[in-house]
Backbone as a printed PyTorch tensor [residue, N CA C, xyz], in Angstrom:
tensor([[[ 84.4090,  -2.0620,  97.5490],
         [ 83.3950,  -1.6470,  98.4180],
         [ 82.1430,  -2.1000,  97.1360]],

        [[ 81.2400,  -3.2300,  97.0200],
         [ 79.9650,  -3.1590,  96.3100],
         [ 78.9640,  -2.7500,  96.2350]],

        [[ 78.7750,  -2.1170,  94.8300],
         [ 77.4040,  -1.3260,  94.3630],
         [ 76.1430,  -2.0970,  94.7210]],

        [[ 75.5530,  -1.6550,  95.5700],
         [ 74.0960,  -2.1510,  95.2760],
         [ 72.9860,  -1.2230,  94.3540]],

        [[ 72.1440,  -2.4510,  94.0070],
         [ 71.0100,  -1.8090,  92.7280],
         [ 70.7880,  -0.2010,  93.1220]],

        [[ 70.1180,  -0.4270,  94.6070],
         [ 70.1410,   1.1390,  94.2970],
         [ 70.7080,   2.1980,  93.6380]],

        [[ 72.5260,   2.1520,  94.2280],
         [ 73.5770,   2.7940,  93.9490],
         [ 74.4310,   2.4030,  92.7240]],

        [[ 73.0450,   2.3740,  91.3750],
         [ 73.6660,   1.9970,  90.0010],
         [ 73.9450,   3.1770,  89.3680]],

        [[ 75.0610,   3.3800,  88.4580],
         [ 75.7240,   4.8970,  87.9220],
         [ 75.6600,   4.9250,  86.7750]],

        [[ 74.6970,   6.2380,  86.1180],
         [ 74.8740,   5.9030,  84.5380],
         [ 75.7660,   6.8810,  83.8920]],

        [[ 76.1040,   6.7640,  82.5360],
         [ 76.7430,   7.3840,  82.1500],
         [ 76.6920,   8.3780,  81.4760]],

        [[ 77.4040,   9.1610,  82.0000],
         [ 77.1690,  10.8030,  81.5200],
         [ 77.9320,  11.0420,  80.4740]],

        [[ 77.2620,  12.0890,  79.9120],
         [ 77.3510,  12.6780,  78.1470],
         [ 78.7960,  13.6200,  78.4760]],

        [[ 79.5760,  12.1830,  78.5590],
         [ 80.9590,  13.2560,  78.2350],
         [ 81.5190,  13.5370,  76.5190]],

        [[ 81.2660,  12.7170,  76.1380],
         [ 81.2630,  12.7440,  74.4540],
         [ 80.5090,  14.1490,  74.2030]],

        [[ 79.6880,  14.8440,  74.5070],
         [ 78.6460,  15.7220,  74.0700],
         [ 79.9640,  16.8560,  74.3430]],

        [[ 80.3340,  17.6980,  73.4560],
         [ 81.0120,  19.0280,  73.5920],
         [ 80.5150,  20.3990,  72.7490]],

        [[ 79.2780,  20.5520,  73.3960],
         [ 79.1520,  22.1120,  73.3090],
         [ 80.2790,  23.4120,  73.5600]],

        [[ 80.4600,  23.2560,  72.0080],
         [ 82.3480,  24.7300,  72.4200],
         [ 81.3530,  26.2080,  72.6930]],

        [[ 80.3160,  26.2270,  72.1650],
         [ 79.3540,  27.6040,  71.8710],
         [ 79.3050,  27.6160,  73.0900]],

        [[ 78.5160,  26.6760,  73.7710],
         [ 77.7880,  27.7230,  75.0720],
         [ 77.5940,  26.4090,  75.7640]],

        [[ 77.8340,  24.8610,  75.8030],
         [ 77.3340,  23.6460,  76.4800],
         [ 76.5010,  23.1010,  76.3480]],

        [[ 75.2110,  22.6970,  77.0280],
         [ 73.9860,  22.1470,  77.0570],
         [ 73.0830,  23.5650,  77.7570]],

        [[ 72.4600,  24.1640,  77.5450],
         [ 72.0310,  25.3450,  77.9360],
         [ 70.4150,  25.1330,  77.3960]],

        [[ 69.2100,  24.0040,  78.3010],
         [ 68.3400,  24.3080,  77.5520],
         [ 67.4610,  25.1270,  77.5220]],

        [[ 67.5660,  26.0690,  78.7280],
         [ 66.9060,  27.9820,  78.5810],
         [ 67.0280,  28.2140,  77.5660]],

        [[ 68.3260,  28.5510,  77.1020],
         [ 68.9780,  29.3800,  75.9750],
         [ 67.9340,  28.6100,  74.4210]],

        [[ 68.3540,  27.3230,  74.4340],
         [ 67.9690,  26.4120,  73.6890],
         [ 65.7790,  26.6980,  73.1870]],

        [[ 65.4940,  26.4970,  74.6180],
         [ 63.9010,  26.8750,  73.9420],
         [ 63.9360,  27.8670,  73.5240]],

        [[ 64.7010,  29.5080,  74.5840],
         [ 64.6260,  30.8080,  74.2320],
         [ 64.1160,  30.9830,  72.7480]],

        [[ 65.3480,  29.8450,  71.3610],
         [ 65.6840,  30.5600,  70.3970],
         [ 64.6430,  30.1440,  69.9840]],

        [[ 64.4460,  28.6470,  70.0700],
         [ 63.1560,  27.6750,  69.2350],
         [ 61.3220,  28.4240,  68.8830]],

        [[ 61.0880,  28.6520,  70.6610],
         [ 60.0350,  29.8580,  70.7660],
         [ 60.1930,  31.2480,  69.5060]],

        [[ 61.4140,  31.8220,  70.3430],
         [ 61.2420,  33.2360,  69.2820],
         [ 61.9300,  33.3760,  67.6910]],

        [[ 62.0570,  31.5790,  67.4730],
         [ 62.2270,  31.6140,  65.4970],
         [ 60.4980,  31.2410,  65.4520]],

        [[ 59.9030,  30.3890,  66.2000],
         [ 58.4100,  30.5870,  66.0220],
         [ 58.0880,  31.6240,  66.0240]],

        [[ 58.1420,  32.3100,  66.8310],
         [ 57.4290,  33.5260,  66.5770],
         [ 57.6620,  34.2890,  65.7240]],

        [[ 58.5330,  34.7500,  65.3010],
         [ 59.3080,  35.4170,  64.6870],
         [ 58.5880,  34.8850,  62.6620]],

        [[ 58.7770,  33.8500,  62.0920],
         [ 58.1490,  33.1420,  61.5290],
         [ 56.6680,  32.7530,  61.6860]],

        [[ 56.3800,  32.6620,  62.9830],
         [ 54.4240,  33.3740,  62.3860],
         [ 54.0460,  34.4530,  61.9300]],

        [[ 55.1150,  35.8820,  62.4310],
         [ 54.5820,  37.1410,  61.9300],
         [ 54.8070,  36.8010,  60.7590]],

        [[ 55.6510,  36.7700,  60.5160],
         [ 56.3040,  36.8670,  58.9560],
         [ 55.3420,  36.2520,  57.8600]],

        [[ 54.8060,  35.1900,  58.4070],
         [ 53.3640,  33.9430,  57.9320],
         [ 52.2980,  35.4080,  57.6180]],

        [[ 51.8270,  35.5270,  58.3360],
         [ 51.0200,  36.9530,  59.1750],
         [ 50.7360,  37.9120,  58.5930]],

        [[ 51.8720,  38.5350,  58.4450],
         [ 52.2660,  39.5690,  57.2650],
         [ 51.8200,  39.5150,  56.2670]],

        [[ 52.4660,  38.5380,  55.3520],
         [ 52.7220,  38.4510,  54.3020],
         [ 51.5070,  37.9630,  53.6890]],

        [[ 50.6210,  37.7730,  54.4380],
         [ 49.1780,  36.8640,  54.1390],
         [ 47.8440,  38.6690,  54.0950]],

        [[ 48.1310,  39.2050,  55.0790],
         [ 47.2310,  39.9740,  55.0660],
         [ 47.6570,  41.1800,  53.6060]],

        [[ 49.0910,  41.1550,  53.6830],
         [ 49.8410,  42.1650,  52.1770],
         [ 48.9240,  41.2620,  51.0140]],

        [[ 49.0200,  40.2480,  51.1180],
         [ 48.1880,  39.4400,  49.7150],
         [ 46.8280,  40.4130,  49.7500]],

        [[ 45.8260,  39.6520,  50.8290],
         [ 44.0870,  39.7060,  51.1880],
         [ 44.0540,  41.1560,  50.8310]],

        [[ 45.2510,  42.6670,  51.6280],
         [ 44.4070,  43.3140,  51.4900],
         [ 44.7400,  44.2070,  49.9840]],

        [[ 45.8480,  43.5830,  49.1850],
         [ 45.8410,  43.7320,  47.9160],
         [ 45.0400,  43.6980,  47.0420]],

        [[ 44.1440,  42.4450,  46.7100],
         [ 43.5830,  41.4680,  46.7570],
         [ 42.4830,  42.3570,  46.5130]],

        [[ 41.5530,  42.3390,  47.9050],
         [ 40.9560,  43.5180,  48.3490],
         [ 40.1430,  44.6770,  47.7670]],

        [[ 42.2270,  45.6450,  47.7050],
         [ 42.6260,  47.0090,  46.8340],
         [ 41.8650,  46.6230,  44.9620]],

        [[ 41.7900,  45.6160,  44.7080],
         [ 42.4250,  45.4620,  43.8550],
         [ 43.9870,  45.7330,  42.9520]],

        [[ 44.8520,  45.2190,  43.7270],
         [ 46.1600,  45.6810,  42.9660],
         [ 46.8790,  44.5230,  42.3620]],

        [[ 45.9930,  42.8810,  43.1550],
         [ 46.5760,  41.7500,  42.6680],
         [ 44.9900,  41.6670,  41.9870]],

        [[ 45.8780,  40.1360,  41.1870],
         [ 45.1630,  39.4900,  40.8740],
         [ 43.6150,  40.2660,  39.5070]],

        [[ 44.1850,  41.1060,  38.9600],
         [ 43.2900,  41.9120,  38.6260],
         [ 43.2600,  41.4690,  36.3350]],

        [[ 41.9120,  41.8870,  36.0700],
         [ 41.9870,  41.2680,  34.2620],
         [ 42.0590,  42.5700,  33.9680]],

        [[ 42.9400,  42.5030,  32.3030],
         [ 42.5170,  43.5330,  31.9050],
         [ 41.0430,  43.5720,  31.4460]],

        [[ 40.8910,  45.1630,  30.7770],
         [ 39.6450,  45.2700,  30.1840],
         [ 39.7150,  44.5800,  29.2460]],

        [[ 38.1720,  44.2370,  29.1280],
         [ 37.9950,  43.0250,  27.7240],
         [ 37.6150,  44.4180,  26.1550]],

        [[ 38.6930,  44.3370,  25.5400],
         [ 37.6520,  44.9030,  24.4020],
         [ 36.9310,  44.6510,  23.3470]],

        [[ 36.0590,  45.4340,  22.8180],
         [ 34.7290,  44.6600,  21.8440],
         [ 35.6930,  44.8420,  20.6660]],

        [[ 35.4410,  43.7830,  20.0400],
         [ 35.6180,  43.1310,  18.7860],
         [ 35.2260,  41.8970,  18.3770]],

        [[ 35.6020,  41.5470,  16.7690],
         [ 35.6150,  40.7450,  16.4840],
         [ 36.1110,  39.4070,  16.6340]],

        [[ 37.3360,  39.6450,  17.0610],
         [ 38.6560,  38.7690,  17.0410],
         [ 37.9330,  37.6590,  17.5930]],

        [[ 38.3930,  36.6110,  17.4980],
         [ 38.0710,  35.2430,  18.4310],
         [ 39.1660,  34.1570,  18.8830]],

        [[ 39.3260,  33.9710,  20.3490],
         [ 40.3430,  33.1270,  20.5170],
         [ 40.4760,  31.5970,  20.0680]],

        [[ 39.1110,  30.8830,  19.3610],
         [ 38.6510,  30.0790,  18.9610],
         [ 38.9610,  29.5190,  17.6720]],

        [[ 39.5050,  29.0990,  17.3650],
         [ 39.6000,  28.4920,  16.4000],
         [ 38.4400,  27.1880,  15.8600]],

        [[ 37.0900,  27.6090,  15.2490],
         [ 36.6200,  27.0380,  14.9060],
         [ 36.5340,  25.7250,  14.1770]],

        [[ 37.5500,  25.4980,  13.2750],
         [ 37.6390,  24.4670,  12.7800],
         [ 37.9300,  23.2330,  13.4740]],

        [[ 39.1010,  23.5690,  14.3490],
         [ 39.5170,  22.3500,  15.0990],
         [ 38.2420,  22.0430,  16.5990]],

        [[ 37.6480,  23.3050,  17.0690],
         [ 36.5110,  23.0770,  17.4190],
         [ 35.2390,  22.5430,  17.1850]],

        [[ 35.1030,  22.5160,  15.9050],
         [ 34.5020,  21.4520,  14.9410],
         [ 34.7170,  19.8730,  15.3420]],

        [[ 36.0630,  20.0680,  15.2700],
         [ 36.6880,  18.5360,  14.8500],
         [ 36.8860,  17.7430,  16.2450]],

        [[ 36.6880,  18.6350,  17.8710],
         [ 36.5680,  18.0090,  18.8930],
         [ 34.7710,  17.4450,  19.0060]],

        [[ 33.8860,  18.8290,  18.6840],
         [ 32.7280,  18.4520,  18.7070],
         [ 32.3620,  16.8960,  17.9990]],

        [[ 32.6940,  17.0390,  16.4290],
         [ 32.3330,  15.5490,  15.9830],
         [ 32.9150,  14.1170,  17.1820]],

        [[ 33.8140,  14.4040,  17.4190],
         [ 34.5480,  13.4840,  17.9210],
         [ 33.5340,  12.7100,  19.4680]],

        [[ 32.7280,  14.7370,  19.8750],
         [ 31.6810,  13.7340,  21.1810],
         [ 30.6710,  13.0680,  20.4540]],

        [[ 30.1270,  13.6060,  18.9140],
         [ 29.2930,  13.4550,  18.7570],
         [ 29.3090,  11.9050,  18.2410]],

        [[ 30.1660,  11.2160,  18.0880],
         [ 30.3090,  10.0520,  17.3620],
         [ 30.4830,   8.7830,  18.6410]],

        [[ 31.6680,   9.4770,  18.9340],
         [ 31.0410,   9.1180,  20.9280],
         [ 29.7210,   8.8840,  21.0360]],

        [[ 28.4740,   9.8480,  21.4470],
         [ 27.3950,  10.1550,  22.1120],
         [ 26.6090,   8.7460,  21.1950]],

        [[ 27.1000,   8.9170,  19.5550],
         [ 26.7650,   7.8850,  19.1320],
         [ 27.0390,   6.4900,  19.5350]],

        [[ 28.5460,   5.5170,  19.6700],
         [ 28.7590,   4.8280,  19.6180],
         [ 27.7800,   4.4740,  21.1620]],

        [[ 27.6460,   5.2190,  22.2150],
         [ 27.1250,   5.1970,  22.9320],
         [ 25.8270,   4.7120,  23.2000]],

        [[ 25.0340,   5.3820,  22.3620],
         [ 23.4770,   4.9370,  22.2190],
         [ 23.5780,   3.6630,  22.0480]],

        [[ 24.2630,   3.3980,  21.0340],
         [ 24.2930,   2.1630,  20.2440],
         [ 24.8230,   1.0780,  21.1230]],

        [[ 25.9180,   0.9660,  21.6200],
         [ 26.3790,   0.2660,  22.7690],
         [ 25.0430,  -0.4440,  23.7620]],

        [[ 24.4250,   0.9330,  24.1820],
         [ 23.2550,   0.6080,  24.9500],
         [ 22.3600,  -0.1530,  24.7600]],

        [[ 21.9880,   0.3880,  23.1580],
         [ 20.5760,  -0.2230,  22.3390],
         [ 20.8580,  -2.0760,  22.4700]],

        [[ 22.2940,  -2.1060,  21.6880],
         [ 22.6560,  -3.7200,  22.2440],
         [ 22.4700,  -4.3350,  23.0950]],

        [[ 22.3360,  -3.9280,  24.1790],
         [ 22.2000,  -4.2530,  25.8700],
         [ 21.1680,  -4.7080,  26.0150]],

        [[ 20.5550,  -3.9480,  25.8130],
         [ 19.4540,  -3.4000,  26.2010],
         [ 18.0180,  -4.8640,  25.0660]],

        [[ 18.7120,  -4.8600,  24.4440],
         [ 18.0700,  -6.0670,  23.2860],
         [ 18.2060,  -7.5110,  23.7530]],

        [[ 18.9200,  -7.7580,  24.4960],
         [ 19.2800,  -9.3140,  24.7320],
         [ 20.9010,  -9.6380,  24.0710]],

        [[ 21.3250,  -8.9700,  23.3770],
         [ 21.8920,  -9.6840,  22.2400],
         [ 23.7990,  -9.7540,  23.6700]],

        [[ 23.2070,  -9.5610,  24.5760],
         [ 24.6810, -10.0820,  25.5760],
         [ 24.4430, -11.2200,  26.0910]],

        [[ 25.3110, -12.0150,  26.0570],
         [ 25.0070, -13.6570,  26.8130],
         [ 25.0610, -14.0440,  28.2850]],

        [[ 24.2210, -14.4250,  28.8490],
         [ 24.0470, -14.4000,  30.2300],
         [ 25.4180, -15.3770,  30.3890]],

        [[ 26.1800, -15.0680,  31.3990],
         [ 27.4770, -15.8640,  31.3580],
         [ 27.6130, -17.4940,  32.6890]],

        [[ 25.4940, -17.4760,  33.2410],
         [ 25.6200, -18.4960,  34.3810],
         [ 25.0330, -19.1970,  33.4110]],

        [[ 24.3490, -19.1820,  32.3070],
         [ 23.6480, -20.4500,  31.5960],
         [ 24.3620, -21.5760,  31.3250]]])
């Protein structure tokens, strides 16, 4: 007997062998949604824990500052860095004055 175009047969997925319980979309969606809800609840709980911890002052607190003459800066190194920036400033001023005086050749001539 010849098959017509309306009687097409489609291969059945016989190679799928789920030994635990077969293909069960209801079970799969239940696992997916419940996992999503559990992870969402854990994230919301962690965010609330951190929020209230910061609000109450138990997280990210700074130690009290002690008065004294102890400086955390090495003044010699700071002066070296300031000197570098002053040199850059003077070099930039020199370059700006040189370009405004017309020392740059116009390439269109």
